[in-house]
C-alpha positions in Angstrom: -53.8 -2.6 -4.1 -54.7 -0.8 -7.6 -57.4 1.7 -7.1 -60.5 1.8 -9.0 -61.2 4.5 -12.2 -64.2 6.4 -13.6 -64.0 4.8 -16.8 -66.6 6.6 -18.5 -65.6 9.8 -17.7 -62.0 8.7 -18.7 -63.1 7.6 -21.8 -64.9 11.0 -22.6 -61.9 13.2 -22.2 -59.3 14.5 -24.9 -56.7 12.4 -23.3 -52.9 12.8 -24.8 -52.7 9.3 -23.8 -53.8 8.1 -27.7 -50.6 10.0 -29.0 -48.1 8.3 -26.2 -49.7 5.0 -27.3 -49.0 5.4 -31.0 -45.3 6.7 -30.0 -45.0 3.7 -28.2 -46.9 1.3 -30.5 -44.3 2.5 -33.5 -41.4 1.0 -31.6 -43.0 -2.7 -31.7 -41.5 -4.6 -34.7 -44.2 -7.3 -35.4 -45.2 -9.8 -37.9 -48.9 -9.8 -37.3 -49.2 -13.0 -35.5 -47.8 -12.6 -32.2 -49.3 -12.4 -28.7 -48.8 -9.0 -26.9 -49.3 -8.3 -23.4 -51.3 -4.6 -22.7 -49.9 -4.0 -19.2 -52.5 -1.4 -17.4 -54.9 -1.8 -20.7 -57.7 0.7 -19.3 -60.6 0.9 -21.4 -59.1 -0.8 -24.5 -57.8 2.0 -26.7 -54.6 0.5 -27.0 -55.7 -2.9 -27.3 -57.8 -1.9 -30.2 -54.9 -0.2 -31.7 -53.0 -3.3 -31.2 -55.2 -6.0 -32.8 -55.0 -3.9 -35.9 -51.5 -4.7 -35.9 -51.9 -8.3 -35.2 -54.7 -9.7 -37.8 -53.5 -13.0 -36.7 -52.5 -12.7 -33.3 -53.9 -11.8 -29.9 -53.6 -9.1 -27.1 -53.5 -10.1 -23.3 -55.2 -7.0 -21.6 -54.4 -6.8 -17.9 -55.5 -4.2 -15.7 -56.0 -3.7 -11.9 -59.2 -1.6 -12.5 -62.6 -4.0 -12.7 -64.5 -0.9 -14.2 -61.8 0.1 -16.7 -61.8 -3.9 -17.8 -65.6 -3.4 -17.8 -65.5 -0.4 -20.1 -62.9 -2.4 -22.2 -65.2 -5.1 -23.0 -67.8 -3.1 -24.1 -65.7 -0.8 -26.5 -64.1 -4.1 -28.2 -67.4 -5.7 -28.5 -67.1 -8.6 -31.0 -63.3 -8.3 -31.4 -63.1 -10.1 -27.8 -62.4 -13.3 -29.3 -58.7 -12.2 -29.8 -58.5 -10.8 -26.5 -57.7 -12.5 -23.0 -59.1 -10.2 -20.4 -57.3 -10.3 -17.1 -58.1 -8.3 -13.8 -54.8 -8.5 -12.0 -52.3 -6.4 -9.7 -49.1 -5.7 -11.8 -47.0 -5.9 -8.7 -48.0 -9.6 -8.1 -46.8 -12.3 -10.2 -49.1 -12.3 -13.2 -51.5 -15.1 -14.2 -50.7 -15.4 -17.7 -50.8 -19.3 -19.1 -47.8 -19.1 -22.0 -45.2 -16.4 -22.2 -46.1 -13.6 -24.8 -44.0 -12.1 -27.6 -44.2 -8.5 -26.4 -45.2 -6.4 -23.3 -46.5 -2.9 -24.0 -47.7 -0.2 -21.3 -49.0 3.5 -21.7 -49.4 5.9 -18.6 -49.7 3.1 -16.1 -46.3 2.6 -14.4 -45.9 5.9 -12.5 -48.8 4.4 -10.1 -46.6 1.6 -9.1 -43.8 2.7 -6.7 -41.5 -0.9 -6.7 -40.6 -0.7 -10.5 -38.1 -3.5 -9.5 -40.8 -5.9 -8.7 -42.9 -4.5 -11.8 -39.9 -5.3 -13.7 -39.3 -8.7 -12.6 -42.9 -9.8 -13.0 -43.1 -8.6 -16.7 -40.0 -10.7 -17.7 -41.5 -13.9 -16.2 -44.2 -13.5 -18.6 -42.0 -12.7 -21.7 -40.3 -15.0 -23.6 -36.5 -14.5 -24.2 -36.0 -12.2 -26.9 -39.3 -10.6 -26.6 -40.0 -7.0 -26.8 -40.8 -4.7 -23.9 -42.1 -1.5 -24.8 -43.6 1.2 -22.6 -44.1 4.6 -21.3 -45.4 6.4 -17.9 -44.8 9.7 -16.3 -41.0 10.2 -15.6 -38.8 12.6 -13.3 -40.5 15.7 -13.2 -43.9 15.0 -14.2 -46.8 17.1 -13.1 -44.6 19.1 -11.0 -46.6 22.1 -10.9 -50.0 20.3 -10.6 -49.1 18.1 -7.8 -47.0 21.4 -5.9 -50.5 23.1 -5.9 -52.2 19.7 -4.8 -49.6 19.6 -2.1 -50.4 23.4 -1.1 -54.3 22.5 -0.8 -53.9 19.2 0.8 -51.1 20.8 3.2 -48.9 17.6 2.8 -46.8 15.9 0.0 -49.2 15.1 -3.2 -46.9 11.9 -3.5 -49.3 8.9 -4.8 -47.4 8.5 -8.0 -43.8 7.4 -8.5 -41.9 9.5 -11.4 -38.8 7.4 -12.1 -35.6 8.8 -14.0 -33.5 7.4 -16.4 -30.6 5.9 -14.3 -32.7 4.1 -11.7 -35.0 2.6 -14.7 -32.1 1.3 -16.4 -30.5 -0.4 -13.8 -33.8 -2.1 -12.5 -34.4 -3.1 -16.0 -31.1 -5.1 -16.3 -31.5 -6.5 -12.5 -34.9 -7.8 -13.7 -33.1 -9.4 -16.9 -33.8 -7.3 -19.5 -31.2 -6.5 -22.5 -30.5 -3.7 -25.2 -32.2 -1.1 -22.6 -33.0 2.4 -23.9 -34.7 4.7 -21.4 -35.5 8.6 -22.1 -37.3 11.8 -20.8 -39.5 13.8 -23.0 -41.5 17.0 -22.0 -44.8 16.7 -23.5 -47.0 19.5 -21.7 -50.5 19.1 -22.5 -53.1 22.2 -22.6 -56.6 21.8 -21.5 -59.5 24.3 -22.1 -59.9 26.3 -18.6 -63.1 25.3 -16.2 -65.1 22.2 -16.5 -62.5 20.4 -19.1 -59.3 21.0 -17.1 -61.5 20.3 -13.7 -62.8 17.2 -15.0 -59.3 16.0 -16.5 -57.3 16.9 -13.4 -60.0 15.2 -11.2 -60.2 12.0 -13.0 -56.7 11.4 -14.6 -54.2 13.0 -12.0 -56.1 13.8 -8.7 -57.9 10.6 -8.3 -55.8 9.2 -5.7 -56.0 12.3 -3.2 -60.1 12.1 -3.7 -60.3 9.0 -2.5 -59.3 10.3 0.8 -61.6 13.4 0.9 -65.4 13.3 1.4 -67.5 13.6 -1.7 -68.8 16.9 -0.8 -64.9 18.1 -0.9 -63.8 16.6 -4.6 -64.7 19.3 -6.8 -63.9 22.5 -4.3 -60.3 20.7 -4.1 -60.0 20.0 -7.7 -61.1 23.6 -8.7 -58.9 24.9 -5.7 -55.6 23.1 -7.4 -56.6 24.3 -10.9 -57.0 28.3 -9.6 -53.2 27.7 -8.6 -52.0 26.8 -12.1 -50.9 30.0 -13.8 -52.2 28.3 -17.3 -54.1 25.4 -18.0 -51.3 23.0 -18.7 -50.6 19.6 -17.2 -46.9 19.6 -17.2 -46.2 15.9 -18.3 -42.8 14.3 -18.8 -42.9 10.9 -20.1 -40.5 8.1 -19.5 -39.8 5.9 -22.5 -38.8 2.3 -22.1 -37.4 0.0 -25.0 -35.9 -3.4 -24.1 -35.5 -7.2 -24.9 -35.9 -10.2 -22.5 -32.6 -11.8 -22.2 
């Protein structure tokens, strides 16, 4: 079941996601009249950028968080006439009426452990020959942060699945994709120590663990994790995917 997010705090943070989004959009080849599905659309940052690339096209914005999609609607305002907003779980068959021309995703898939089912669901809504471009946390991502979290929790911090190149290539091909290209990229993010780091960790990375703690323990937990880091850096590793539907 997808978790809910603090959408307003998420939107207020200096997210590296905007750079990841641009890098991923740059791999799309578009005429401008296509329909693109944004898988894990969040608050609509990349949906808005996709609309700019699709002057006569549409975006299907899919996310499992109702709060994120509420913020997306507020952010996009009068541009919603070209957006289909769908609250759906990417691990289930997607309720999309017509096949789309491309599927795009940023910073979402690492929250899903079953990538075989995920890729199959994406293939089912993508037209033959359609483009699939995505990025998410990959093998080695957030190792320092999650090691610190596990030390504080006293158990593994394993809410995310950071896949590697080989397993991703195999699952994409099994799901019906061709021209598969997958790579890993080290991309650390430096933050200001103190409130910015605490807010970032609590909102973007540690949310699944905070959900399991009483509210009064949230801030001390995040601060203790931050205190165990040698510097205010999130050690991101990005898994980049480019493929086409067979």
